[in-house]
N, C-alpha and C positions, 0 to 999 in steps of 0.2 A: 333770803335764806333758802338754799336749794338743796333738796335731798339728792344724794348721788351715791353711786356704787363704784368702788374702785377695785379692780381685779388686777393681780400681777404678783409674781413671786410667791404664789401660793396663798395670798392674802385676799380675803373678800370682806370689805367693810359694809355692813348692811344698813347702818343708820348714821353715817356721818353727815354733816352739813357743811356747805361751802359758805363762808361769811365774807363780806366785802367791807373794807374800811378805807377811808380817805386819809390823806396826810394829816397828821396831828391827832387823829382819833386814838383814844385810849382803848385798848382791847381788854385790859384789866389793870387794876392798880394794886400796889402793895397793901396787904392787909385784907383784900377782898376774899370772900369765901368762893371756892370754885371746885367743880367736880369734873372739869374737862381739860384736856390738853389740846394743842393745836399744831398743825403741820403747815408750814408756809408753802403755798402753791405758786404764788407770784408776788413780786414786790419785796420790800424790806421793812423790818421792824427793829426797834431798839429796845434793849432790856435795861431798865434803870433801877437803881436802889439808893435809898438814903443812907449815907455813911457819914457818921460824925456831923449830922445836921445838913450835909450837902448832898444833892442829887448827883450820882455818878453813873455814867454809862458803863455797863458791864460788857455788853456785846451788841453787835449788829447781826441780825439773822436774816437769811435770804432763802430762796427756793430750796426746798429739801430739808431745811432745819426745822426743829421742833421746839416748843416751849410750853410751860405750864404743867409739865409732867409731875412735878412734886405734889401738886394738889391731889393727883390720883394715887401716887405712891405713898404719901404720908397722911393725907386727909387733913392737912393743916392750912391755915390761911395763906394767901399768896405771899411769897417772900420777896417779890420784886414786882415792878410795874413794867408793862409792855405797851409801847406806843408805835403807831404806824409812821414810818418815815416817808412813805409815798403811798400811792394807791396799792392796796394789799388784798390778796385773796388767801384765806386760810381754811384748812379743813379742820373742823371741830370733831374731836374724838372723845366720847364719854367713857366712863369706867368699864362698862360691860363690853363695849366695842374694843377697848384697849386690851382687856383680858383675852378676848377671842383672837386678836392679832397675835398675841404671844403664843397662844396654843397652836394656831395655824402655822406660824413661822417664828420659831425660837431665835433665829439669827437677828431679829429685830431687837430683842433684849440685849444681845451682845453689842450691837451697834449703838444702842442707847447708852449702855454703860461706858463705852469708849467716848461718846460725846460728853457725858457727864464728867468723866475724868478730865477731859480737855478743858471744860469750863472751870472746873475746880483749880486747875493750874493757872488759867488766865486770871481768875479772881484772886488767887494767892499772889500773883505777880503785881496785880493792881494794888493790893493792900501793902505789899512790900515797898512799892514805889511811893505810896503815900507816906509811909513811915520814914522812908529815906529818900528825900527829894533828889539827892545826888545820884541815886542808883539808875542804871539803865537796863532796859529789857531788850534782849537780842532779837526777839521775834516781833513782828507787827501784831497789833491786837486783832482779835477775831473779827472785828468790824472793819478792818482795813478795806479800802476800795480795791477793785481788781487791778488798777494801775499800781497801787502800792504793793500788792502781793507779787506782781510780776517783776519786782526788782531782782528777784532771784534769777541767776543766769544759768542755772542747771536746766537741762532739758532732755527729752527723749527724741531721738532722730529716727524717722522712718526713711531709710535710704531709698526705698523704691519710689517714693513720691517726693522726697526731699523736704517733707514737712517737719517742722520742729514743734514739739509740744512742751512748753515751758512749765516747770514745777511752780507750785505756789510757794511763796516765801513763808507761809505758815509751817508749822511743824509737820503737818500731814498733807499729802497730795493724793486724792483718790483717782483711780484709773479704771475706766470702763466705757460704757456706751450710754447714750441718752435713753431714758425710759419714756417711750411715747405715751404711756398711760398716765403717769404722774408728771411728766414733763421735767423730771429731775435730771440734771446733767452733772457728771462728775467733773473734777478739776481738769483732768485730761480725758477728753472725749475722743475715743478711737473709732467712732461710727464711720467717719469718712474713709478710713483706711482698712476697714473690716467688712468687706462686702459679704463675706460668708457668715457674718454675725457669730463668730466664734468666741468673742469676748463677752463675759457676763456684764450685766448692768453695772454692778459694783464688783469689779474683778479683783483689784488689789489696792494696796496703799503703800506709798513711799513715805517713810518717816525720816525726818531730819533731826539729828541729835548733834548739835555743834557743827563740826565739819564732816561728820560721817552720815551716811545714808543707808537705810535698811528697807528691804522690800518684803512685804507680807501679803500672802494670798488671803482673800476674804472668805468667810464661811459661805458655803453655797455656791462657790465658783465651780464652773464646769470647764472642761478642755485644758485645764492646767495653767500654771505659771512657771516659767523656766528662767534660770540664770545660766547661760550657756546651755549645756546638756543636762543640768541638774534641775529636777522638778522640785518645787517648793512644797513643803507640807503646810496644810492650812493652819494659819495663825502662828506659824513658826518663822520669825523674821530672819533674813540672811543679809549680810552687808553687801552693798554694791559699790563699785568704784568706777572712776572715769574709764570709758571704753568698754565696759561690760556689755555683752549681748543679752538682751532680755526678750522673752516671748510671752505674750498674753494670748492664749488660745493659738491662733494662726498668725497673729500680728507680731512681726519681728522689729525690734527697736534697739538702738544703741543709747546707752546712758552717757551723757556728756556733762561732766561735773566741773569743768574748768570755769573759773570766775573771770 
């Protein structure tokens, strides 16, 4: 257990600890009391819950994801179990540190609400699938492997370099640059094509809704997000179509939506 300080994005955590687990280790189990949440620094964990007497996997979380936040928000026993799928390093955040994070950087709360909303959708789809075995889910589960996510053929093309940045097959694809402090990488990492570092760490999100796609600028983004010459307003999604020219800071890309 190592005390550490993380600085970045206006956040300074003064008393978190880095914990290490090996494959198969339980980080906590359903029903445990807890006053901490965790942020995955490396590796993967699975979230499990007993549903109708059977243990079901709700999600697989990896670098940058968080879990255990309900113990801080509600003060109730753990509603699910979390187990390491491989060697894992997590940052432990207690209640006081969590409160300070929100004071120093309110956008963390917005991102957390978005993640919680996404998890609720995934859990709802899982429950509907259990009640109707014949039903199908259009999107891969949150725990899908990178190869499974890359079945989506939509991508962003950087014409200057010829590099293609494929969208995740999940409903959301984050766009930005790798954070060297936390080592968190977005789904589309523009670091290699952004020598001026004009793109924010978490700059924008591309949302997929059926066959339609929407671009949203994230809170705290600098240098702007553009569709053609139109600058997006923060948190106000605009639809994008095949061939649209997008710009994240100084990085220009074309959206290719053909399947």
